[in-house]
PDB file of N, H, CA, C and O in Angstrom:
ATOM      1  N   UNK A   1      22.306 -71.435  79.799  1.00  0.00           N
ATOM      2  CA  UNK A   1      23.257 -72.682  80.234  1.00  0.00           C
ATOM      3  C   UNK A   1      24.653 -72.414  79.425  1.00  0.00           C
ATOM      4  O   UNK A   1      24.653 -72.037  78.253  1.00  0.00           O
ATOM      5  N   UNK A   2      25.752 -72.633  80.126  1.00  0.00           N
ATOM      6  H   UNK A   2      25.752 -72.940  81.078  1.00  0.00           H
ATOM      7  CA  UNK A   2      27.136 -72.255  79.641  1.00  0.00           C
ATOM      8  C   UNK A   2      27.487 -73.650  79.001  1.00  0.00           C
ATOM      9  O   UNK A   2      26.961 -74.701  79.368  1.00  0.00           O
ATOM     10  N   UNK A   3      28.425 -73.549  78.012  1.00  0.00           N
ATOM     11  H   UNK A   3      28.853 -72.695  77.715  1.00  0.00           H
ATOM     12  CA  UNK A   3      29.054 -74.756  77.368  1.00  0.00           C
ATOM     13  C   UNK A   3      29.901 -75.553  78.390  1.00  0.00           C
ATOM     14  O   UNK A   3      30.627 -74.970  79.195  1.00  0.00           O
ATOM     15  N   UNK A   4      29.794 -76.864  78.339  1.00  0.00           N
ATOM     16  H   UNK A   4      29.205 -77.338  77.685  1.00  0.00           H
ATOM     17  CA  UNK A   4      30.649 -77.572  79.222  1.00  0.00           C
ATOM     18  C   UNK A   4      32.108 -77.714  78.759  1.00  0.00           C
ATOM     19  O   UNK A   4      32.368 -78.281  77.698  1.00  0.00           O
ATOM     20  N   UNK A   5      32.985 -77.239  79.491  1.00  0.00           N
ATOM     21  H   UNK A   5      32.774 -76.778  80.354  1.00  0.00           H
ATOM     22  CA  UNK A   5      34.313 -77.022  78.920  1.00  0.00           C
ATOM     23  C   UNK A   5      35.298 -78.132  79.098  1.00  0.00           C
ATOM     24  O   UNK A   5      36.405 -78.041  78.568  1.00  0.00           O
ATOM     25  N   UNK A   6      34.969 -79.165  79.805  1.00  0.00           N
ATOM     26  H   UNK A   6      34.070 -79.240  80.236  1.00  0.00           H
ATOM     27  CA  UNK A   6      35.892 -80.281  79.931  1.00  0.00           C
ATOM     28  C   UNK A   6      35.145 -81.663  79.544  1.00  0.00           C
ATOM     29  O   UNK A   6      33.916 -81.724  79.551  1.00  0.00           O
ATOM     30  N   UNK A   7      35.849 -82.619  79.253  1.00  0.00           N
ATOM     31  H   UNK A   7      36.847 -82.569  79.248  1.00  0.00           H
ATOM     32  CA  UNK A   7      35.276 -83.980  78.868  1.00  0.00           C
ATOM     33  C   UNK A   7      34.296 -84.463  79.933  1.00  0.00           C
ATOM     34  O   UNK A   7      33.190 -84.929  79.657  1.00  0.00           O
ATOM     35  N   UNK A   8      34.755 -84.327  81.116  1.00  0.00           N
ATOM     36  H   UNK A   8      35.653 -83.949  81.340  1.00  0.00           H
ATOM     37  CA  UNK A   8      33.875 -84.780  82.301  1.00  0.00           C
ATOM     38  C   UNK A   8      32.598 -83.831  82.231  1.00  0.00           C
ATOM     39  O   UNK A   8      31.509 -84.384  82.387  1.00  0.00           O
ATOM     40  N   UNK A   9      32.622 -82.611  82.037  1.00  0.00           N
ATOM     41  H   UNK A   9      33.507 -82.162  81.911  1.00  0.00           H
ATOM     42  CA  UNK A   9      31.527 -81.776  81.948  1.00  0.00           C
ATOM     43  C   UNK A   9      30.577 -82.099  80.952  1.00  0.00           C
ATOM     44  O   UNK A   9      29.360 -82.038  81.126  1.00  0.00           O
ATOM     45  N   UNK A  10      31.255 -82.516  79.688  1.00  0.00           N
ATOM     46  H   UNK A  10      32.244 -82.566  79.546  1.00  0.00           H
ATOM     47  CA  UNK A  10      30.293 -82.821  78.650  1.00  0.00           C
ATOM     48  C   UNK A  10      29.654 -84.107  78.904  1.00  0.00           C
ATOM     49  O   UNK A  10      28.511 -84.323  78.502  1.00  0.00           O
ATOM     50  N   UNK A  11      30.394 -85.055  79.613  1.00  0.00           N
ATOM     51  H   UNK A  11      31.323 -84.880  79.940  1.00  0.00           H
ATOM     52  CA  UNK A  11      29.661 -86.230  80.083  1.00  0.00           C
ATOM     53  C   UNK A  11      28.591 -86.207  80.950  1.00  0.00           C
ATOM     54  O   UNK A  11      27.564 -86.880  80.861  1.00  0.00           O
ATOM     55  N   UNK A  12      28.881 -85.403  81.791  1.00  0.00           N
ATOM     56  H   UNK A  12      29.715 -84.856  81.864  1.00  0.00           H
ATOM     57  CA  UNK A  12      27.696 -84.929  82.949  1.00  0.00           C
ATOM     58  C   UNK A  12      26.488 -84.424  82.189  1.00  0.00           C
ATOM     59  O   UNK A  12      25.347 -84.790  82.471  1.00  0.00           O
ATOM     60  N   UNK A  13      26.773 -83.565  81.208  1.00  0.00           N
ATOM     61  H   UNK A  13      27.700 -83.267  80.979  1.00  0.00           H
ATOM     62  CA  UNK A  13      25.681 -82.955  80.452  1.00  0.00           C
ATOM     63  C   UNK A  13      24.909 -83.851  79.511  1.00  0.00           C
ATOM     64  O   UNK A  13      23.907 -83.452  78.917  1.00  0.00           O
ATOM     65  N   UNK A  14      25.387 -85.035  79.393  1.00  0.00           N
ATOM     66  H   UNK A  14      26.201 -85.359  79.875  1.00  0.00           H
ATOM     67  CA  UNK A  14      24.598 -86.052  78.559  1.00  0.00           C
ATOM     68  C   UNK A  14      25.322 -86.201  77.146  1.00  0.00           C
ATOM     69  O   UNK A  14      24.787 -86.921  76.304  1.00  0.00           O
ATOM     70  N   UNK A  15      26.383 -85.623  76.888  1.00  0.00           N
ATOM     71  H   UNK A  15      26.818 -85.037  77.573  1.00  0.00           H
ATOM     72  CA  UNK A  15      27.140 -85.877  75.627  1.00  0.00           C
ATOM     73  C   UNK A  15      27.968 -87.113  75.738  1.00  0.00           C
ATOM     74  O   UNK A  15      28.335 -87.518  76.841  1.00  0.00           O
ATOM     75  N   UNK A  16      28.281 -87.741  74.594  1.00  0.00           N
ATOM     76  H   UNK A  16      27.983 -87.412  73.698  1.00  0.00           H
ATOM     77  CA  UNK A  16      28.858 -89.073  74.505  1.00  0.00           C
ATOM     78  C   UNK A  16      30.154 -88.950  73.611  1.00  0.00           C
ATOM     79  O   UNK A  16      30.010 -88.509  72.471  1.00  0.00           O
ATOM     80  N   UNK A  17      31.406 -89.310  74.051  1.00  0.00           N
ATOM     81  H   UNK A  17      31.523 -89.668  74.978  1.00  0.00           H
ATOM     82  CA  UNK A  17      32.526 -89.212  73.128  1.00  0.00           C
ATOM     83  C   UNK A  17      32.424 -90.188  72.036  1.00  0.00           C
ATOM     84  O   UNK A  17      32.129 -91.346  72.333  1.00  0.00           O
ATOM     85  N   UNK A  18      32.629 -89.867  70.810  1.00  0.00           N
ATOM     86  H   UNK A  18      32.868 -88.926  70.570  1.00  0.00           H
ATOM     87  CA  UNK A  18      32.473 -90.974  69.738  1.00  0.00           C
ATOM     88  C   UNK A  18      33.882 -91.280  69.137  1.00  0.00           C
ATOM     89  O   UNK A  18      34.301 -92.437  69.096  1.00  0.00           O
ATOM     90  N   UNK A  19      34.476 -90.405  68.755  1.00  0.00           N
ATOM     91  H   UNK A  19      34.135 -89.466  68.789  1.00  0.00           H
ATOM     92  CA  UNK A  19      36.047 -90.782  68.135  1.00  0.00           C
ATOM     93  C   UNK A  19      36.828 -89.490  67.876  1.00  0.00           C
ATOM     94  O   UNK A  19      36.288 -88.389  67.984  1.00  0.00           O
ATOM     95  N   UNK A  20      38.068 -89.642  67.544  1.00  0.00           N
ATOM     96  H   UNK A  20      38.507 -90.536  67.456  1.00  0.00           H
ATOM     97  CA  UNK A  20      38.842 -88.673  66.981  1.00  0.00           C
ATOM     98  C   UNK A  20      38.930 -88.476  65.576  1.00  0.00           C
ATOM     99  O   UNK A  20      38.693 -89.499  64.935  1.00  0.00           O
ATOM    100  N   UNK A  21      39.198 -87.476  64.915  1.00  0.00           N
ATOM    101  H   UNK A  21      39.390 -86.644  65.436  1.00  0.00           H
ATOM    102  CA  UNK A  21      39.051 -87.217  63.503  1.00  0.00           C
ATOM    103  C   UNK A  21      39.916 -86.062  63.113  1.00  0.00           C
ATOM    104  O   UNK A  21      40.651 -85.522  63.940  1.00  0.00           O
ATOM    105  N   UNK A  22      39.835 -85.636  61.748  1.00  0.00           N
ATOM    106  H   UNK A  22      39.238 -86.075  61.076  1.00  0.00           H
ATOM    107  CA  UNK A  22      40.392 -84.586  61.334  1.00  0.00           C
ATOM    108  C   UNK A  22      39.196 -83.768  60.435  1.00  0.00           C
ATOM    109  O   UNK A  22      38.374 -84.333  59.714  1.00  0.00           O
ATOM    110  N   UNK A  23      39.294 -82.425  60.636  1.00  0.00           N
ATOM    111  H   UNK A  23      39.962 -81.966  61.222  1.00  0.00           H
ATOM    112  CA  UNK A  23      38.356 -81.567  60.032  1.00  0.00           C
ATOM    113  C   UNK A  23      38.623 -81.657  58.534  1.00  0.00           C
ATOM    114  O   UNK A  23      39.784 -81.575  58.132  1.00  0.00           O
ATOM    115  N   UNK A  24      37.557 -81.829  57.646  1.00  0.00           N
ATOM    116  H   UNK A  24      36.614 -81.896  57.973  1.00  0.00           H
ATOM    117  CA  UNK A  24      37.747 -81.852  56.220  1.00  0.00           C
ATOM    118  C   UNK A  24      37.895 -80.440  55.652  1.00  0.00           C
ATOM    119  O   UNK A  24      38.266 -80.306  54.486  1.00  0.00           O
ATOM    120  N   UNK A  25      37.611 -79.331  56.456  1.00  0.00           N
ATOM    121  H   UNK A  25      37.310 -79.440  57.404  1.00  0.00           H
ATOM    122  CA  UNK A  25      37.669 -78.055  56.072  1.00  0.00           C
ATOM    123  C   UNK A  25      39.091 -77.429  56.331  1.00  0.00           C
ATOM    124  O   UNK A  25      39.686 -76.846  55.425  1.00  0.00           O
ATOM    125  N   UNK A  26      39.578 -77.559  57.503  1.00  0.00           N
ATOM    126  H   UNK A  26      39.094 -78.033  58.239  1.00  0.00           H
ATOM    127  CA  UNK A  26      40.859 -76.996  57.903  1.00  0.00           C
ATOM    128  C   UNK A  26      41.811 -77.834  58.285  1.00  0.00           C
ATOM    129  O   UNK A  26      42.842 -77.306  58.702  1.00  0.00           O
ATOM    130  N   UNK A  27      41.755 -79.071  58.259  1.00  0.00           N
ATOM    131  H   UNK A  27      40.917 -79.500  57.920  1.00  0.00           H
ATOM    132  CA  UNK A  27      42.646 -80.034  58.530  1.00  0.00           C
ATOM    133  C   UNK A  27      43.065 -80.272  60.099  1.00  0.00           C
ATOM    134  O   UNK A  27      43.945 -81.065  60.435  1.00  0.00           O
ATOM    135  N   UNK A  28      42.260 -79.421  61.060  1.00  0.00           N
ATOM    136  H   UNK A  28      41.545 -78.778  60.787  1.00  0.00           H
ATOM    137  CA  UNK A  28      42.661 -79.578  62.468  1.00  0.00           C
ATOM    138  C   UNK A  28      42.077 -80.835  62.984  1.00  0.00           C
ATOM    139  O   UNK A  28      41.050 -81.367  62.563  1.00  0.00           O
ATOM    140  N   UNK A  29      42.894 -81.282  64.008  1.00  0.00           N
ATOM    141  H   UNK A  29      43.728 -80.849  64.350  1.00  0.00           H
ATOM    142  CA  UNK A  29      42.381 -82.515  64.720  1.00  0.00           C
ATOM    143  C   UNK A  29      41.200 -81.984  65.557  1.00  0.00           C
ATOM    144  O   UNK A  29      41.094 -80.879  66.091  1.00  0.00           O
ATOM    145  N   UNK A  30      40.355 -83.000  65.553  1.00  0.00           N
ATOM    146  H   UNK A  30      40.442 -83.897  65.120  1.00  0.00           H
ATOM    147  CA  UNK A  30      39.152 -82.826  66.391  1.00  0.00           C
ATOM    148  C   UNK A  30      38.580 -84.036  66.990  1.00  0.00           C
ATOM    149  O   UNK A  30      38.998 -85.130  66.611  1.00  0.00           O
ATOM    150  N   UNK A  31      37.672 -83.955  67.883  1.00  0.00           N
ATOM    151  H   UNK A  31      37.333 -83.067  68.191  1.00  0.00           H
ATOM    152  CA  UNK A  31      37.018 -85.039  68.495  1.00  0.00           C
ATOM    153  C   UNK A  31      35.543 -85.018  68.112  1.00  0.00           C
ATOM    154  O   UNK A  31      34.881 -83.982  68.073  1.00  0.00           O
ATOM    155  N   UNK A  32      35.129 -86.091  67.866  1.00  0.00           N
ATOM    156  H   UNK A  32      35.667 -86.933  67.898  1.00  0.00           H
ATOM    157  CA  UNK A  32      33.448 -86.091  67.603  1.00  0.00           C
ATOM    158  C   UNK A  32      32.682 -86.573  68.841  1.00  0.00           C
ATOM    159  O   UNK A  32      32.956 -87.667  69.333  1.00  0.00           O
ATOM    160  N   UNK A  33      31.743 -85.796  69.347  1.00  0.00           N
ATOM    161  H   UNK A  33      31.521 -84.908  68.947  1.00  0.00           H
ATOM    162  CA  UNK A  33      31.046 -85.993  70.387  1.00  0.00           C
ATOM    163  C   UNK A  33      29.412 -86.147  69.951  1.00  0.00           C
ATOM    164  O   UNK A  33      28.986 -85.498  68.996  1.00  0.00           O
ATOM    165  N   UNK A  34      28.654 -86.931  70.619  1.00  0.00           N
ATOM    166  H   UNK A  34      29.001 -87.458  71.395  1.00  0.00           H
ATOM    167  CA  UNK A  34      27.159 -86.972  70.064  1.00  0.00           C
ATOM    168  C   UNK A  34      26.429 -86.256  71.372  1.00  0.00           C
ATOM    169  O   UNK A  34      26.547 -86.526  72.568  1.00  0.00           O
ATOM    170  N   UNK A  35      25.645 -85.259  70.716  1.00  0.00           N
ATOM    171  H   UNK A  35      25.550 -85.040  69.745  1.00  0.00           H
ATOM    172  CA  UNK A  35      24.825 -84.584  71.712  1.00  0.00           C
ATOM    173  C   UNK A  35      23.778 -85.381  72.537  1.00  0.00           C
ATOM    174  O   UNK A  35      23.527 -86.553  72.257  1.00  0.00           O
ATOM    175  N   UNK A  36      23.195 -84.749  73.518  1.00  0.00           N
ATOM    176  H   UNK A  36      23.399 -83.797  73.745  1.00  0.00           H
ATOM    177  CA  UNK A  36      22.093 -85.322  74.136  1.00  0.00           C
ATOM    178  C   UNK A  36      20.860 -85.618  73.102  1.00  0.00           C
ATOM    179  O   UNK A  36      20.080 -86.553  73.285  1.00  0.00           O
ATOM    180  N   UNK A  37      20.782 -84.826  72.130  1.00  0.00           N
ATOM    181  H   UNK A  37      21.415 -84.067  71.981  1.00  0.00           H
ATOM    182  CA  UNK A  37      19.806 -85.058  71.080  1.00  0.00           C
ATOM    183  C   UNK A  37      20.149 -85.954  69.947  1.00  0.00           C
ATOM    184  O   UNK A  37      19.509 -86.036  68.899  1.00  0.00           O
ATOM    185  N   UNK A  38      21.316 -86.678  70.287  1.00  0.00           N
ATOM    186  H   UNK A  38      21.836 -86.612  71.139  1.00  0.00           H
ATOM    187  CA  UNK A  38      21.810 -87.620  69.188  1.00  0.00           C
ATOM    188  C   UNK A  38      22.431 -87.230  68.062  1.00  0.00           C
ATOM    189  O   UNK A  38      22.685 -88.090  67.219  1.00  0.00           O
ATOM    190  N   UNK A  39      22.803 -85.830  67.829  1.00  0.00           N
ATOM    191  H   UNK A  39      22.597 -85.131  68.514  1.00  0.00           H
ATOM    192  CA  UNK A  39      23.513 -85.362  66.603  1.00  0.00           C
ATOM    193  C   UNK A  39      25.236 -85.272  66.967  1.00  0.00           C
ATOM    194  O   UNK A  39      25.812 -84.951  68.007  1.00  0.00           O
ATOM    195  N   UNK A  40      25.667 -85.631  65.859  1.00  0.00           N
ATOM    196  H   UNK A  40      25.199 -85.892  65.015  1.00  0.00           H
ATOM    197  CA  UNK A  40      27.208 -85.633  65.855  1.00  0.00           C
ATOM    198  C   UNK A  40      27.523 -84.084  65.909  1.00  0.00           C
ATOM    199  O   UNK A  40      26.937 -83.133  65.392  1.00  0.00           O
ATOM    200  N   UNK A  41      28.811 -84.163  66.825  1.00  0.00           N
ATOM    201  H   UNK A  41      29.287 -84.935  67.245  1.00  0.00           H
ATOM    202  CA  UNK A  41      29.194 -82.519  66.933  1.00  0.00           C
ATOM    203  C   UNK A  41      30.666 -82.526  66.987  1.00  0.00           C
ATOM    204  O   UNK A  41      31.202 -83.234  67.840  1.00  0.00           O
ATOM    205  N   UNK A  42      31.440 -81.771  66.117  1.00  0.00           N
ATOM    206  H   UNK A  42      31.004 -81.196  65.424  1.00  0.00           H
ATOM    207  CA  UNK A  42      32.925 -81.658  66.053  1.00  0.00           C
ATOM    208  C   UNK A  42      33.292 -80.651  67.136  1.00  0.00           C
ATOM    209  O   UNK A  42      32.719 -79.571  67.275  1.00  0.00           O
ATOM    210  N   UNK A  43      34.355 -81.120  67.938  1.00  0.00           N
ATOM    211  H   UNK A  43      34.820 -81.998  67.825  1.00  0.00           H
ATOM    212  CA  UNK A  43      34.946 -80.477  69.197  1.00  0.00           C
ATOM    213  C   UNK A  43      36.368 -80.377  68.993  1.00  0.00           C
ATOM    214  O   UNK A  43      37.120 -81.295  68.667  1.00  0.00           O
ATOM    215  N   UNK A  44      36.712 -78.976  69.252  1.00  0.00           N
ATOM    216  H   UNK A  44      36.101 -78.230  69.517  1.00  0.00           H
ATOM    217  CA  UNK A  44      38.248 -78.617  69.222  1.00  0.00           C
ATOM    218  C   UNK A  44      38.828 -78.903  70.558  1.00  0.00           C
ATOM    219  O   UNK A  44      38.091 -78.623  71.503  1.00  0.00           O
ATOM    220  N   UNK A  45      39.996 -79.403  70.837  1.00  0.00           N
ATOM    221  H   UNK A  45      40.594 -79.631  70.069  1.00  0.00           H
ATOM    222  CA  UNK A  45      40.604 -79.538  72.024  1.00  0.00           C
ATOM    223  C   UNK A  45      41.716 -78.646  72.175  1.00  0.00           C
ATOM    224  O   UNK A  45      42.649 -78.645  71.373  1.00  0.00           O
ATOM    225  N   UNK A  46      41.643 -77.725  73.382  1.00  0.00           N
ATOM    226  H   UNK A  46      40.885 -77.725  74.034  1.00  0.00           H
ATOM    227  CA  UNK A  46      42.566 -76.686  73.639  1.00  0.00           C
ATOM    228  C   UNK A  46      43.481 -77.212  74.685  1.00  0.00           C
ATOM    229  O   UNK A  46      43.032 -77.280  75.830  1.00  0.00           O
ATOM    230  N   UNK A  47      44.748 -77.609  74.444  1.00  0.00           N
ATOM    231  H   UNK A  47      45.113 -77.554  73.515  1.00  0.00           H
ATOM    232  CA  UNK A  47      45.705 -78.131  75.315  1.00  0.00           C
ATOM    233  C   UNK A  47      46.012 -77.223  76.413  1.00  0.00           C
ATOM    234  O   UNK A  47      46.541 -76.172  76.051  1.00  0.00           O
ATOM    235  N   UNK A  48      45.794 -77.376  77.788  1.00  0.00           N
ATOM    236  H   UNK A  48      45.365 -78.230  78.082  1.00  0.00           H
ATOM    237  CA  UNK A  48      45.950 -76.502  78.842  1.00  0.00           C
ATOM    238  C   UNK A  48      47.111 -76.941  79.798  1.00  0.00           C
ATOM    239  O   UNK A  48      47.658 -76.132  80.547  1.00  0.00           O
ATOM    240  N   UNK A  49      47.466 -78.293  79.732  1.00  0.00           N
ATOM    241  H   UNK A  49      47.022 -78.951  79.124  1.00  0.00           H
ATOM    242  CA  UNK A  49      48.421 -78.626  80.652  1.00  0.00           C
ATOM    243  C   UNK A  49      50.001 -78.057  80.562  1.00  0.00           C
ATOM    244  O   UNK A  49      50.488 -77.870  79.448  1.00  0.00           O
ATOM    245  N   UNK A  50      50.579 -77.860  81.462  1.00  0.00           N
ATOM    246  H   UNK A  50      50.183 -78.012  82.368  1.00  0.00           H
ATOM    247  CA  UNK A  50      52.043 -77.315  81.603  1.00  0.00           C
ATOM    248  C   UNK A  50      52.764 -78.329  82.116  1.00  0.00           C
ATOM    249  O   UNK A  50      52.301 -79.408  82.484  1.00  0.00           O
ATOM    250  N   UNK A  51      54.174 -77.910  82.152  1.00  0.00           N
ATOM    251  H   UNK A  51      54.550 -77.033  81.853  1.00  0.00           H
ATOM    252  CA  UNK A  51      54.975 -79.085  82.765  1.00  0.00           C
ATOM    253  C   UNK A  51      54.888 -78.878  84.213  1.00  0.00           C
ATOM    254  O   UNK A  51      55.209 -79.878  84.856  1.00  0.00           O
ATOM    255  N   UNK A  52      54.535 -77.833  84.917  1.00  0.00           N
ATOM    256  H   UNK A  52      54.274 -77.021  84.395  1.00  0.00           H
ATOM    257  CA  UNK A  52      54.416 -77.688  86.304  1.00  0.00           C
ATOM    258  C   UNK A  52      52.893 -77.819  86.804  1.00  0.00           C
ATOM    259  O   UNK A  52      52.645 -78.031  87.991  1.00  0.00           O
ATOM    260  N   UNK A  53      51.958 -77.690  85.900  1.00  0.00           N
ATOM    261  H   UNK A  53      52.160 -77.517  84.936  1.00  0.00           H
ATOM    262  CA  UNK A  53      50.611 -77.822  86.464  1.00  0.00           C
ATOM    263  C   UNK A  53      49.802 -78.681  85.510  1.00  0.00           C
ATOM    264  O   UNK A  53      49.673 -78.292  84.349  1.00  0.00           O
ATOM    265  N   UNK A  54      49.239 -79.830  85.911  1.00  0.00           N
ATOM    266  H   UNK A  54      49.344 -80.146  86.854  1.00  0.00           H
ATOM    267  CA  UNK A  54      48.484 -80.818  85.112  1.00  0.00           C
ATOM    268  C   UNK A  54      46.904 -80.238  85.194  1.00  0.00           C
ATOM    269  O   UNK A  54      46.388 -80.013  86.288  1.00  0.00           O
ATOM    270  N   UNK A  55      46.290 -80.051  84.105  1.00  0.00           N
ATOM    271  H   UNK A  55      46.710 -80.234  83.216  1.00  0.00           H
ATOM    272  CA  UNK A  55      44.820 -79.780  84.215  1.00  0.00           C
ATOM    273  C   UNK A  55      44.161 -80.393  83.021  1.00  0.00           C
ATOM    274  O   UNK A  55      44.859 -80.807  82.096  1.00  0.00           O
ATOM    275  N   UNK A  56      42.766 -80.482  82.986  1.00  0.00           N
ATOM    276  H   UNK A  56      42.199 -80.146  83.738  1.00  0.00           H
ATOM    277  CA  UNK A  56      42.028 -81.171  82.117  1.00  0.00           C
ATOM    278  C   UNK A  56      41.901 -80.145  80.674  1.00  0.00           C
ATOM    279  O   UNK A  56      41.481 -78.989  80.734  1.00  0.00           O
ATOM    280  N   UNK A  57      42.272 -80.703  79.615  1.00  0.00           N
ATOM    281  H   UNK A  57      42.612 -81.642  79.566  1.00  0.00           H
ATOM    282  CA  UNK A  57      42.085 -80.037  78.250  1.00  0.00           C
ATOM    283  C   UNK A  57      40.734 -79.238  78.166  1.00  0.00           C
ATOM    284  O   UNK A  57      39.744 -79.753  78.686  1.00  0.00           O
ATOM    285  N   UNK A  58      40.634 -78.133  77.609  1.00  0.00           N
ATOM    286  H   UNK A  58      41.439 -77.715  77.187  1.00  0.00           H
ATOM    287  CA  UNK A  58      39.388 -77.437  77.271  1.00  0.00           C
ATOM    288  C   UNK A  58      38.827 -77.818  75.975  1.00  0.00           C
ATOM    289  O   UNK A  58      39.524 -78.046  74.986  1.00  0.00           O
ATOM    290  N   UNK A  59      37.539 -77.881  76.005  1.00  0.00           N
ATOM    291  H   UNK A  59      36.973 -77.696  76.808  1.00  0.00           H
ATOM    292  CA  UNK A  59      36.962 -78.374  74.675  1.00  0.00           C
ATOM    293  C   UNK A  59      36.022 -77.241  74.224  1.00  0.00           C
ATOM    294  O   UNK A  59      35.558 -76.522  75.109  1.00  0.00           O
ATOM    295  N   UNK A  60      35.740 -77.040  73.124  1.00  0.00           N
ATOM    296  H   UNK A  60      36.117 -77.623  72.405  1.00  0.00           H
ATOM    297  CA  UNK A  60      34.855 -76.087  72.524  1.00  0.00           C
ATOM    298  C   UNK A  60      34.312 -76.437  71.094  1.00  0.00           C
ATOM    299  O   UNK A  60      35.067 -76.955  70.271  1.00  0.00           O
ATOM    300  N   UNK A  61      33.212 -76.201  70.845  1.00  0.00           N
ATOM    301  H   UNK A  61      32.598 -75.781  71.513  1.00  0.00           H
ATOM    302  CA  UNK A  61      32.673 -76.454  69.492  1.00  0.00           C
ATOM    303  C   UNK A  61      33.679 -76.056  68.373  1.00  0.00           C
ATOM    304  O   UNK A  61      34.183 -74.933  68.384  1.00  0.00           O
ATOM    305  N   UNK A  62      33.964 -76.936  67.440  1.00  0.00           N
ATOM    306  H   UNK A  62      33.554 -77.848  67.431  1.00  0.00           H
ATOM    307  CA  UNK A  62      34.964 -76.600  66.305  1.00  0.00           C
ATOM    308  C   UNK A  62      34.340 -75.526  65.388  1.00  0.00           C
ATOM    309  O   UNK A  62      35.075 -74.751  64.777  1.00  0.00           O
ATOM    310  N   UNK A  63      32.944 -75.464  65.279  1.00  0.00           N
ATOM    311  H   UNK A  63      32.347 -76.094  65.776  1.00  0.00           H
ATOM    312  CA  UNK A  63      32.333 -74.414  64.670  1.00  0.00           C
ATOM    313  C   UNK A  63      32.811 -73.061  64.903  1.00  0.00           C
ATOM    314  O   UNK A  63      32.849 -72.208  64.016  1.00  0.00           O
ATOM    315  N   UNK A  64      33.184 -72.870  66.137  1.00  0.00           N
ATOM    316  H   UNK A  64      33.152 -73.563  66.857  1.00  0.00           H
ATOM    317  CA  UNK A  64      33.489 -71.524  66.775  1.00  0.00           C
ATOM    318  C   UNK A  64      34.988 -71.178  66.414  1.00  0.00           C
ATOM    319  O   UNK A  64      35.330 -69.997  66.487  1.00  0.00           O
ATOM    320  N   UNK A  65      35.778 -72.008  66.083  1.00  0.00           N
ATOM    321  H   UNK A  65      35.501 -72.967  66.024  1.00  0.00           H
ATOM    322  CA  UNK A  65      37.189 -71.620  65.585  1.00  0.00           C
ATOM    323  C   UNK A  65      37.559 -72.145  64.254  1.00  0.00           C
ATOM    324  O   UNK A  65      38.673 -71.802  63.859  1.00  0.00           O
ATOM    325  N   UNK A  66      36.898 -72.864  63.523  1.00  0.00           N
ATOM    326  H   UNK A  66      35.993 -73.143  63.844  1.00  0.00           H
ATOM    327  CA  UNK A  66      37.265 -73.358  62.130  1.00  0.00           C
ATOM    328  C   UNK A  66      37.088 -72.127  61.109  1.00  0.00           C
ATOM    329  O   UNK A  66      36.038 -71.488  61.049  1.00  0.00           O
ATOM    330  N   UNK A  67      38.045 -71.895  60.433  1.00  0.00           N
ATOM    331  H   UNK A  67      38.898 -72.413  60.482  1.00  0.00           H
ATOM    332  CA  UNK A  67      38.095 -70.951  59.371  1.00  0.00           C
ATOM    333  C   UNK A  67      37.082 -71.335  58.237  1.00  0.00           C
ATOM    334  O   UNK A  67      36.562 -70.434  57.579  1.00  0.00           O
ATOM    335  N   UNK A  68      36.796 -72.618  58.000  1.00  0.00           N
ATOM    336  H   UNK A  68      37.218 -73.350  58.534  1.00  0.00           H
ATOM    337  CA  UNK A  68      35.906 -73.059  56.981  1.00  0.00           C
ATOM    338  C   UNK A  68      34.553 -73.440  57.441  1.00  0.00           C
ATOM    339  O   UNK A  68      33.896 -74.171  56.700  1.00  0.00           O
ATOM    340  N   UNK A  69      33.987 -72.997  58.696  1.00  0.00           N
ATOM    341  H   UNK A  69      34.521 -72.403  59.298  1.00  0.00           H
ATOM    342  CA  UNK A  69      32.850 -73.227  59.402  1.00  0.00           C
ATOM    343  C   UNK A  69      31.649 -72.846  58.465  1.00  0.00           C
ATOM    344  O   UNK A  69      30.611 -73.507  58.505  1.00  0.00           O
ATOM    345  N   UNK A  70      31.796 -71.795  57.638  1.00  0.00           N
ATOM    346  H   UNK A  70      32.639 -71.258  57.606  1.00  0.00           H
ATOM    347  CA  UNK A  70      30.501 -71.422  56.868  1.00  0.00           C
ATOM    348  C   UNK A  70      30.394 -72.391  55.657  1.00  0.00           C
ATOM    349  O   UNK A  70      29.342 -72.426  55.020  1.00  0.00           O
ATOM    350  N   UNK A  71      31.359 -73.112  55.347  1.00  0.00           N
ATOM    351  H   UNK A  71      32.214 -73.084  55.865  1.00  0.00           H
ATOM    352  CA  UNK A  71      31.110 -74.099  54.200  1.00  0.00           C
ATOM    353  C   UNK A  71      30.438 -75.372  54.828  1.00  0.00           C
ATOM    354  O   UNK A  71      30.146 -76.262  54.030  1.00  0.00           O
ATOM    355  N   UNK A  72      30.176 -75.559  56.062  1.00  0.00           N
ATOM    356  H   UNK A  72      30.414 -74.836  56.710  1.00  0.00           H
ATOM    357  CA  UNK A  72      29.540 -76.549  56.584  1.00  0.00           C
ATOM    358  C   UNK A  72      28.025 -76.281  56.944  1.00  0.00           C
ATOM    359  O   UNK A  72      27.254 -77.187  57.263  1.00  0.00           O
ATOM    360  N   UNK A  73      27.694 -75.022  56.867  1.00  0.00           N
ATOM    361  H   UNK A  73      28.320 -74.286  56.608  1.00  0.00           H
ATOM    362  CA  UNK A  73      26.272 -74.716  57.096  1.00  0.00           C
ATOM    363  C   UNK A  73      25.297 -75.304  56.220  1.00  0.00           C
ATOM    364  O   UNK A  73      25.559 -75.554  55.044  1.00  0.00           O
ATOM    365  N   UNK A  74      24.133 -75.544  56.772  1.00  0.00           N
ATOM    366  H   UNK A  74      23.920 -75.341  57.728  1.00  0.00           H
ATOM    367  CA  UNK A  74      23.074 -76.193  55.789  1.00  0.00           C
ATOM    368  C   UNK A  74      22.150 -75.005  55.302  1.00  0.00           C
ATOM    369  O   UNK A  74      21.226 -75.223  54.518  1.00  0.00           O
TER     370      UNK A  74
END
């Protein structure tokens, strides 16, 4: 299964948007989503809209692009 890349795809896969936040490790703005299993997950938002073309922003797990991700591993 591939990662759902938009907020609509996340919702269709059973994820629920929780809130906006800031990563304690790198300071990036993130969104918090709740997975279908009930876990909270930080998500990075990659802006894709341009002046001439509107499109939905892409989302990816913040663990994949946070330079401090290893400090959050259990």
